[in-house]
Structure formats: structure tokens, C-alpha cells
C-alpha positions in Angstrom: 6.2 -8.7 -18.6 6.8 -11.8 -16.1 6.0 -12.2 -12.7 9.9 -11.5 -11.9 9.8 -8.6 -12.8 7.3 -6.8 -11.3 7.6 -4.7 -8.2 4.4 -6.0 -6.8 4.6 -9.6 -7.4 8.2 -9.4 -5.5 6.9 -7.5 -2.3 4.0 -10.5 -2.7 6.6 -13.2 -2.8 8.3 -11.6 0.2 5.8 -10.6 2.3 4.3 -14.6 2.1 8.3 -15.2 2.9 8.2 -13.5 5.6 4.7 -14.4 7.3 5.4 -18.1 6.6 9.4 -18.1 8.5 8.0 -16.1 11.3 4.9 -18.3 12.0 7.0 -21.2 11.5 9.9 -20.1 13.7 7.7 -18.6 16.1 3.9 -19.9 16.6 4.2 -23.0 15.4 7.1 -24.2 17.4 5.1 -23.1 21.0 2.3 -25.4 19.5 0.0 -22.6 18.6 -1.9 -23.4 15.0 -5.5 -21.0 15.4 -3.5 -17.6 14.9 -3.3 -16.0 11.4 -0.2 -14.1 10.3 -3.0 -11.0 10.7 -3.7 -11.8 13.9 0.2 -11.5 15.2 0.1 -7.9 13.2 -3.1 -7.5 15.2 -1.8 -7.9 18.3 1.0 -6.1 17.9 -1.4 -3.1 17.1 -3.1 -3.5 20.7 0.3 -4.0 22.2 1.9 -0.9 21.2 -0.8 0.8 21.6 -2.1 0.4 25.1 -1.5 3.5 26.6 -5.0 4.8 24.7 -8.4 3.2 24.1 -8.5 1.3 20.6 -12.0 0.5 19.0 -12.7 -1.7 16.0 -12.6 1.4 13.4 -9.0 2.4 14.4 -8.0 -0.9 13.6 -10.3 -1.0 10.4 -8.7 2.2 9.2 -5.2 1.5 10.4 -4.9 -2.0 8.8 -7.0 -1.2 5.2 -9.6 -4.0 6.2 -13.2 -4.4 5.6 -15.5 -4.2 8.7 -16.3 -7.8 8.2 -12.8 -8.8 8.0 -11.5 -7.0 11.2 -14.5 -8.4 12.8 -14.1 -11.9 11.8 -10.5 -11.5 13.0 -10.9 -10.0 16.5 -13.6 -12.9 17.0 -10.9 -15.4 16.6 -8.8 -13.9 18.7 -10.9 -12.8 21.7 -12.4 -16.8 21.3 -8.6 -17.7 21.9 -8.2 -15.9 24.9 -6.1 -13.1 23.2 -8.0 -10.2 23.6 -11.3 -8.7 25.4 -13.7 -6.1 24.7 -14.4 -3.7 27.5 -17.0 -1.2 27.9 -16.3 2.3 28.0 -18.0 4.7 30.5 -19.0 7.5 28.1 -21.2 4.7 25.6 -22.2 1.7 25.9 -22.7 0.2 22.5 -18.9 1.5 22.1 -16.3 -1.2 23.3 -12.4 -0.9 23.6 -10.5 -3.7 22.3 -7.3 -4.4 25.4 -4.7 -7.6 25.1 -5.0 -10.1 27.8 -2.3 -11.4 29.8 -2.2 -15.0 27.9 -2.2 -11.8 24.5 0.7 -9.8 25.6 2.5 -13.1 26.2 1.9 -13.9 23.0 3.4 -10.3 21.6 6.3 -11.4 23.4 7.2 -14.4 21.6 6.5 -12.8 18.7 8.8 -9.6 19.0 11.6 -12.5 19.3 10.6 -13.9 15.9 10.5 -10.7 14.6 13.5 -9.1 15.5 15.7 -12.8 14.4 13.8 -12.2 11.3 15.2 -8.3 10.6 18.9 -9.3 11.6 18.5 -12.4 9.1 17.3 -9.9 6.6 19.7 -7.4 6.3 22.6 -9.9 6.8 25.1 -8.9 3.8 23.6 -5.4 3.7 25.7 -2.2 4.1 24.0 0.7 6.0 23.9 2.2 2.5 21.8 -0.4 1.2 19.3 -0.7 4.4 18.6 2.8 4.2 17.8 3.2 0.3 16.1 0.4 0.4 13.7 1.8 3.5 13.5 4.9 0.8 11.9 2.9 -2.4 10.0 1.7 0.1 7.9 4.5 1.9 8.0 6.1 -1.6 5.8 3.4 -3.3 4.1 2.9 -0.3 2.9 6.8 -0.3 2.3 7.2 -3.4 -0.1 4.3 -3.3 -1.6 6.2 -0.3 -2.1 9.2 -2.2 -4.0 6.7 -5.1 -5.9 5.4 -2.8 -7.1 8.7 -1.6 -7.8 10.2 -5.1 -9.5 7.0 -5.5 -11.7 7.5 -2.4 -12.2 11.5 -3.8 -13.5 10.2 -6.8 -15.7 7.8 -5.4 -17.6 9.7 -2.5 -17.9 12.4 -6.2 -19.7 10.0 -7.9 -21.5 8.8 -5.3 -22.8 12.8 -4.8 -24.2 12.8 -8.3 
């Protein structure tokens, strides 16, 4: 089967193009070159969860990323002044992650770019086509999540043997 006929390949290509377009139209134009797409998604996550305490483990789980990858990304964001780690009263070992003013401003600029991209993505699509696309993507996501959960259970059972 050729790549052009593979759903996974097409989704990966779309993801790559989305990231490239968003970054070229926002971050690079703003003169910021030290932040990756993953950093942008993390900043957005923190922005949209400001009403609760967020810890590194939350981001590892929600982003389906390894601890080392999340650590590296957070260290970069902290170094660049977009986040800060704050101790919590109830456990001196834990540090919650918060956006700084620079992080909030960065998020606002990215949101503008994402909104613009969303408008460009759906040009020419009918309401029904958009609904069908979301339904298909949701179904694919659920299937993959179920498969990951099933594989995790199998690994857990194998380790207990």
C-alpha cells in the first residue's frame, strides 16, 4: 500500500503541515525561535487548566509522553520564562506548574494563529462534511485509545507472571 493510501500517513502529514503553518504564521513572525510545537501545546494546556493545580505527571498522562520528554520540554519552557514551578503547601517535594505573564501572552498569540488556521481549514467544507470528519476522527481516536489500554493491560499481566 502506498503512503498516500494510508490514513495514518495522511494524518501525520496533516499534523506536520498544521504545525508548520501555525509556527510560520505566529511564532516565527513574532521573532520566537526557541519554542517547539509541543511547547505550544503544553502552554495551551496550562492556560486552559489554570483553574486547578497542574503537575508534571498530569502532563505526562494527558500528552501520552514519557517523563523524560515532558521534563525536557518543561525545562526549556522554564528557561525561556514561559512557566514557573511553584511549591505546594501540602508536599514540599511537589511543584505545580504555572504560566508566567510571558507564557500567557505567548498563548494569546498562538490562539490567534490557531483560530485563523481553523478558519482556513474548513473553507469549502459543508456543515455536514465537518460533522462527518469529526465523527470519523473521534472514532479513530477511540479505537487507538482502546488498543493502547488493552496493550497496557496485557503488559501488566505479563509483568505479574
